[in-house]
C-alpha positions in Angstrom: 18.8 17.8 -34.9 19.5 17.6 -38.5 21.9 14.8 -38.0 19.3 12.3 -36.6 17.1 10.4 -38.6 13.2 10.8 -38.3 12.7 7.9 -36.3 15.7 8.9 -34.1 13.8 12.3 -33.5 10.4 10.8 -32.8 11.6 8.2 -30.0 13.7 11.2 -28.4 10.9 13.4 -28.4 8.7 10.5 -26.8 11.3 10.0 -24.1 11.0 13.5 -22.9 7.9 12.7 -20.9 10.4 10.9 -18.5 11.2 13.4 -15.5 13.8 11.2 -14.1 15.7 8.0 -15.3 13.7 5.2 -16.9 14.2 1.6 -17.5 14.4 -0.3 -20.9 10.6 -1.8 -20.4 9.3 1.8 -19.4 11.2 3.1 -22.8 9.5 0.4 -24.9 5.9 1.2 -23.4 6.4 4.8 -23.9 8.2 5.1 -27.5 7.2 2.3 -29.3 4.2 2.1 -31.3 3.1 4.4 -34.5 5.9 3.6 -37.1 8.5 2.4 -34.3 8.4 -1.2 -33.4 9.8 -2.4 -30.3 13.0 -3.6 -32.2 13.5 -0.6 -33.7 13.1 1.4 -30.5 15.8 -0.7 -28.7 18.1 0.2 -31.7 17.1 3.7 -32.0 17.7 4.1 -28.0 21.2 2.9 -28.5 21.8 5.5 -31.3 20.6 8.1 -29.3 23.1 6.9 -26.5 26.1 6.9 -28.8 25.2 10.5 -29.9 25.1 11.5 -26.1 21.2 12.6 -26.5 20.2 9.9 -23.7 22.6 9.0 -20.9 23.2 5.7 -19.1 23.0 5.6 -15.5 24.8 2.7 -13.7 22.1 0.6 -12.0 22.6 -2.9 -9.8 20.2 -4.9 -11.7 19.8 -3.2 -15.4 20.6 -0.1 -17.2 18.5 3.0 -16.7 18.6 5.9 -19.0 17.9 9.7 -18.7 17.7 12.9 -21.0 20.1 15.4 -19.9 17.9 18.0 -18.5 19.0 20.8 -20.9 18.2 18.6 -23.8 15.3 17.4 -22.3 13.4 20.8 -22.5 14.1 21.1 -25.9 12.6 17.3 -26.9 9.5 18.2 -24.7 8.9 21.5 -26.5 9.1 19.4 -30.0 6.9 16.9 -28.5 4.0 19.5 -28.1 5.0 21.3 -31.2 4.3 17.8 -33.1 0.9 17.3 -31.4 2.3 14.0 -29.9 1.8 14.9 -25.9 -1.3 13.2 -25.4 -0.9 10.0 -26.7 2.5 9.9 -25.2 1.3 10.9 -21.9 -1.4 8.6 -21.8 1.2 5.7 -22.7 3.4 7.2 -19.4 0.3 7.1 -17.1 -0.9 3.6 -18.5 2.6 2.3 -17.7 2.6 3.7 -14.0 -0.9 2.5 -13.5 0.2 -1.1 -14.3 3.3 -0.7 -12.4 1.3 0.4 -9.2 -1.5 -2.3 -9.6 1.4 -4.8 -9.7 2.7 -3.7 -6.7 -0.5 -3.6 -4.9 -0.8 -7.4 -5.8 2.5 -7.8 -4.0 2.3 -5.6 -1.3 1.9 -7.9 1.3 4.0 -10.9 0.2 7.7 -11.8 0.5 8.6 -9.7 -2.4 7.3 -6.3 -1.3 10.5 -4.6 -0.7 11.6 -5.6 -4.2 8.7 -4.0 -5.7 8.5 -0.9 -3.5 12.2 -0.3 -4.7 10.8 -0.5 -8.1 8.2 2.0 -7.5 10.3 4.4 -5.5 12.9 4.6 -8.6 10.1 5.7 -10.6 9.0 8.8 -8.2 9.9 11.5 -10.7 8.2 9.9 -13.5 5.2 9.3 -11.2 5.2 12.9 -10.7 5.4 13.9 -14.5 2.4 11.5 -14.9 0.2 13.2 -12.1 1.4 16.5 -13.1 0.3 15.9 -16.8 -3.2 15.0 -15.6 -4.0 17.6 -13.5 -2.9 20.2 -16.0 -5.2 18.4 -18.7 -7.9 18.6 -15.9 -8.1 14.5 -16.0 -9.1 14.5 -12.6 -10.8 10.9 -13.2 -7.6 9.0 -14.5 -5.4 11.2 -11.7 -7.4 9.9 -9.0 -7.4 6.3 -10.6 -3.8 6.5 -10.6 -3.1 8.3 -7.3 -5.5 5.6 -5.5 -3.0 2.8 -7.1 -0.2 4.5 -5.7 -1.5 4.1 -2.0 1.6 1.7 -1.1 3.9 4.7 -2.0 2.0 7.2 -0.1 1.9 5.0 3.2 5.4 5.2 3.3 6.3 7.9 5.8 8.4 9.9 3.1 5.8 10.4 0.7 2.6 10.8 2.8 2.5 14.2 2.9 3.2 14.3 -1.2 0.0 11.8 -1.5 -2.3 13.8 0.7 -1.1 16.9 -1.7 -2.2 15.2 -4.8 -5.1 13.8 -3.6 -6.2 17.5 -2.2 -5.7 18.7 -5.9 -7.3 16.1 -7.6 -10.3 16.2 -5.4 -10.8 19.9 -5.7 -11.3 19.5 -9.7 -14.6 20.2 -10.9 -14.6 16.8 -13.1 -14.7 14.7 -9.9 -17.2 16.7 -7.7 -19.9 14.3 -8.0 -20.5 11.4 -5.3 -19.1 8.7 -7.3 -17.3 5.6 -6.0 -14.3 7.0 -7.2 -14.5 9.9 -5.0 -15.7 7.8 -2.2 -12.4 5.4 -2.5 -10.5 8.6 -2.6 -11.7 10.2 0.4 -11.4 7.2 2.4 -7.6 6.6 1.3 -6.6 10.3 2.0 -8.5 10.1 5.2 -6.0 7.2 6.1 -3.1 9.0 5.2 -4.2 11.9 7.4 -4.7 9.5 10.2 -1.3 8.1 9.8 -0.1 11.7 10.2 -2.1 11.9 13.5 -4.4 14.8 11.6 -7.4 12.9 13.5 -10.0 15.8 12.5 -9.2 15.7 8.9 -9.2 12.1 8.7 -12.7 11.7 10.5 -14.4 14.5 8.1 -12.7 12.8 4.7 -13.7 9.3 5.7 -17.1 10.3 7.1 -17.9 12.1 3.5 -16.5 8.6 1.7 -18.9 6.7 4.0 -21.8 8.8 3.0 -21.6 8.3 -0.6 -20.7 4.6 -0.5 -24.2 4.1 1.4 -25.8 6.4 -1.1 -24.7 4.3 -4.2 -25.2 1.1 -2.3 -21.8 -0.6 -2.4 -21.6 -3.2 0.4 -18.1 -4.4 -0.3 -16.5 -1.0 -0.5 -18.6 0.2 2.2 -17.5 -2.7 4.5 -13.7 -1.7 3.8 -14.8 2.0 4.6 -16.4 1.1 7.8 -13.5 -1.2 8.8 -11.1 1.8 8.3 -13.3 4.4 10.1 -13.3 1.8 13.1 -9.3 2.2 12.9 -9.8 6.0 13.4 -12.4 6.4 15.8 -11.3 3.2 18.1 -7.6 3.3 18.3 -6.9 7.2 17.6 -10.0 8.6 19.5 -10.5 5.9 22.0 -14.2 5.2 21.0 -14.0 1.5 21.3 -17.6 0.7 21.5 -18.2 2.8 18.3 -15.4 1.0 16.5 -16.9 -2.3 17.5 -20.2 -1.6 16.0 -18.6 -0.4 12.7 -16.5 -3.4 12.6 -19.7 -5.7 13.1 -21.5 -3.6 10.8 -18.6 -4.5 8.0 -18.7 -8.0 9.2 -22.2 -8.4 8.5 -21.8 -7.0 5.0 -18.9 -9.2 4.2 -20.6 -12.5 5.4 -23.7 -11.6 3.3 -21.4 -11.5 0.2 -19.5 -14.5 1.0 -16.3 -12.2 1.0 -13.6 -14.1 2.8 -10.9 -11.4 2.7 -13.3 -8.7 4.2 -14.6 -11.0 6.9 -11.0 -11.9 8.0 -10.2 -8.4 8.4 -13.4 -7.6 10.1 -13.1 -10.5 12.4 -9.5 -9.4 13.3 -10.4 -5.9 14.0 -13.5 -7.0 16.3 -11.0 -9.5 18.1 -8.6 -6.4 18.7 -11.1 -4.1 20.0 -12.3 -7.0 22.2 -8.6 -7.6 23.7 -8.3 -3.6 24.5 -11.5 -3.8 26.3 -10.2 -6.7 28.3 -12.9 -9.4 26.8 -10.3 -12.3 26.0 -13.0 -14.6 25.9 -14.9 -12.9 22.8 -11.7 -12.0 21.4 -10.0 -15.6 21.2 -12.3 -16.9 18.6 -12.6 -13.9 16.6 -8.8 -13.8 16.1 -8.6 -17.8 15.7 -11.1 -17.6 13.0 -9.6 -14.7 11.2 -6.1 -16.2 11.2 -7.4 -19.4 9.9 -9.1 -17.6 7.2 -5.8 -15.6 6.4 -3.7 -19.0 6.3 -6.5 -20.4 3.8 -6.0 -17.2 1.7 -2.1 -17.0 1.9 -2.0 -13.7 3.6 1.3 -13.6 5.2 1.3 -10.1 6.6 -2.1 -10.3 8.1 -1.2 -13.6 9.6 1.7 -12.0 11.1 -0.5 -9.0 12.6 -2.8 -11.8 13.8 0.1 -13.4 15.9 0.2 -10.0 17.7 -3.4 -10.3 18.6 -3.0 -13.7 19.7 -0.1 -12.6 21.9 -2.6 -9.8 23.4 -4.7 -12.8 24.4 -2.1 -14.7 25.8 -1.0 -11.4 27.9 -4.3 -11.0 29.2 -5.0 -14.5 30.4 -1.7 -15.0 32.4 0.2 -16.6 29.8 3.1 -14.2 29.7 5.9 -16.5 28.0 3.5 -17.6 25.3 2.5 -13.7 24.7 6.2 -13.0 24.4 7.0 -15.8 22.2 4.2 -14.9 19.6 4.8 -11.0 19.8 8.4 -11.8 19.0 7.1 -13.9 16.0 4.6 -11.0 14.9 7.2 -8.7 14.8 9.8 -10.9 13.0 7.5 -11.8 10.0 6.3 -8.4 9.7 9.7 -7.1 9.0 10.5 -9.8 6.8 7.8 -8.6 4.7 8.7 -4.8 5.3 5.7 -3.1 6.0 6.2 0.3 7.6 3.1 0.6 10.3 2.2 3.8 11.6 3.0 5.0 15.3 -0.8 4.3 16.2 -0.7 0.7 15.2 2.7 0.1 16.9 1.6 2.0 20.2 -1.6 -0.7 20.1 0.4 -3.9 19.8 2.9 -2.8 22.4 -0.1 -1.8 24.8 -1.6 -5.5 24.2 1.3 -7.3 25.4 2.3 -4.9 28.3 1.0 -6.9 31.1 3.0 -9.9 29.9 6.3 -7.9 29.9 5.6 -6.6 33.5 5.3 -10.4 34.8 8.6 -11.2 33.2 12.5 -10.3 33.9 13.8 -8.3 31.1 16.3 -11.6 30.2 13.2 -13.9 30.1 11.7 -11.6 27.8 14.6 -11.2 25.5 14.9 -15.0 25.5 11.2 -15.7 24.7 11.0 -12.8 22.2 14.3 -14.4 20.3 12.3 -17.8 20.4 9.3 -16.3 18.7 11.3 -14.6 16.3 13.3 -18.1 15.0 9.8 -19.8 14.7 8.9 -20.6 10.9 5.3 -18.9 10.3 3.5 -22.4 9.7 4.8 -23.7 12.9 3.9 -20.3 15.0 0.2 -20.2 13.3 -0.2 -23.7 14.7 1.2 -22.7 17.9 -1.3 -19.8 18.1 -4.3 -21.8 17.2 -3.2 -24.9 19.5 -2.8 -27.4 16.7 -0.9 -30.5 17.5 2.2 -32.1 15.9 3.9 -29.1 15.2 7.1 -29.2 17.6 5.9 -26.1 19.2 7.5 -25.0 22.3 5.4 -25.5 25.3 3.3 -22.5 26.6 
């Protein structure tokens, strides 16, 4: 590398932490700093491209870069020899933690698909970040990053990998203490096990997480863990009354904290259990209240899911046409956001409107479903809540 300037060599070494292709934004986050300004980093990157030490990959929206693998190993060895690995990998971890936080914020909004594609493009570099944290025994930052990456792990293609990372990280002695961080990780990896129908493992993990949260007295996190446990025991294991008690405990905690989001989730899930128990008089106000709160919060995905609950109530109260419209609208708005639901929840949704389907011909079902799919979200929410002046179809 004698033909390279010292600055060229420094940037080249730093870029070796990327296991896959990387964006210019990622390059700046990792490569700039300590005697290399952002402006210099951009110039130096072009120099490395010119000298074929970094290659440019075609991409739809922005160029991406990569170190050829045979050269990356050399650069990486030099990074370690110069004692720079800890600083540079820490920047890499921080960059992907920030990206994962952004994805979480956008996960149930209209831009979900765009953010998820961005996260998936960084998969190899995320793996490199977690590998380094495990190798260093930095279990705390490893669990923090793995937890932030939950939307990636909930995609079916990555669920097994997510479970594997959590198993490795939770097995490290540095996080053996019964802390909130450990409890959150247990709850999440339990959810991943649930999505893969590994119910016994899911229950064991979630019960440990719940016990820790009860010990530390974190009411808000305990509330969410109670809801998650309710999903497992209610929908996967058929213990609907147990689930009802868990959801009610969660609701009580959220109301005590005046926490609108948690309150809405607890109400919605209590409504779902009531529907599955055939108690539609109890379900209706629960679902309606949750839907109003979701609308106030602007939670599009949760509004779409609650339309499915409203469909279940309509199906159970002999309103099959209304049920099919609402179910069609729910499916359409969920699909527009692009959240993949586990098989368990798909089956639950189908079960809730089965009675309506049995009452209608196939042609009528198709027509009503299409009507619902064509309804704008604001209109169908008003329809579900029986609000006036929205030009909704007659039920």
